[in-house]
N, C-alpha and C positions, 0 to 999 in steps of 0.2 A: 425738747432741744437735746442735742447730742454734744456732750463735752468733747472738745477737740484741742489739740495742740497744732500750731501751724507755723510755717515759715513763709515769709514774704520776700520777694526780690524787689529791691528798691530801684529807683531810676539811676542811681549811681552804681548799680550792680552789687550792692551790699545786701546782707541778709538781716531780717528782723524775725525773731521768734516770739510767739505769744500763745496764750490759751484763752478759750472762750466757750460758752455754751450756745452761741449764735454766730456761726462763722460768716454768714452773709452780712449780717448787721455790722460785725466787727470790721470786715473788709471795707464796707461803705464808710465807716468811721475813719479808718486809716487814710482813705483817699479823699474825704470830703470835709470832715469837721475841723474847726479851728482849734479845738481843744484836744485832749487825749495825748497820744504818743508823739512827743516832740520829734523823736528820731525819724519817724516816717513822715511827719508833717512837712519836713524840709527836704524830703527825698521822693516826693510824689512824681508820677503815679507809682503805686506798688501793685504787684501781682501775686496772687496766691500760687505757690509752687509746690507745697507739700502740706499734708494733713495726716493726723492719726486720731482715731476715735477712742474714747474711754468710757467707762461706766459712770465715773464721777468727775466733777470739775477738779477735785483735789488730786486725783490721779493724773489728770492732764497737766496740772500745775507742777507736779513732781517731774513729769517727763519734760516739760518746758525747761525747768532748771537743769536737767541732764543735758538737753540739747544745747543750751546756752554755753555750757562748759566745753563743747566740742570745738575743734579747730575748724576753719573754713573748709579745709580739705575733707575732714570727716563729715561735715554737713553736706558737702557736695556728693559724697558717696551715699549718704542716707537718702538724699533727694533722688538719686539715680535709680534706686530700687523700685 
């Protein structure tokens, strides 16, 4: 599996940032499970709009933290690249 950080667009047009080592499984969880991320659970469906790959999950989590500190405008610029 490839560690990745990702950004989802929720049904209310908000963004959700996370990290995982199984991107397809995590997207399925965000859209289908009753547990896990409450934020996306009440904003379904969500779509994957951005990913970055890393060597380790720890690196992906560090990047997730950096992205979460960005403003919406900065996230939009990142997504456009």
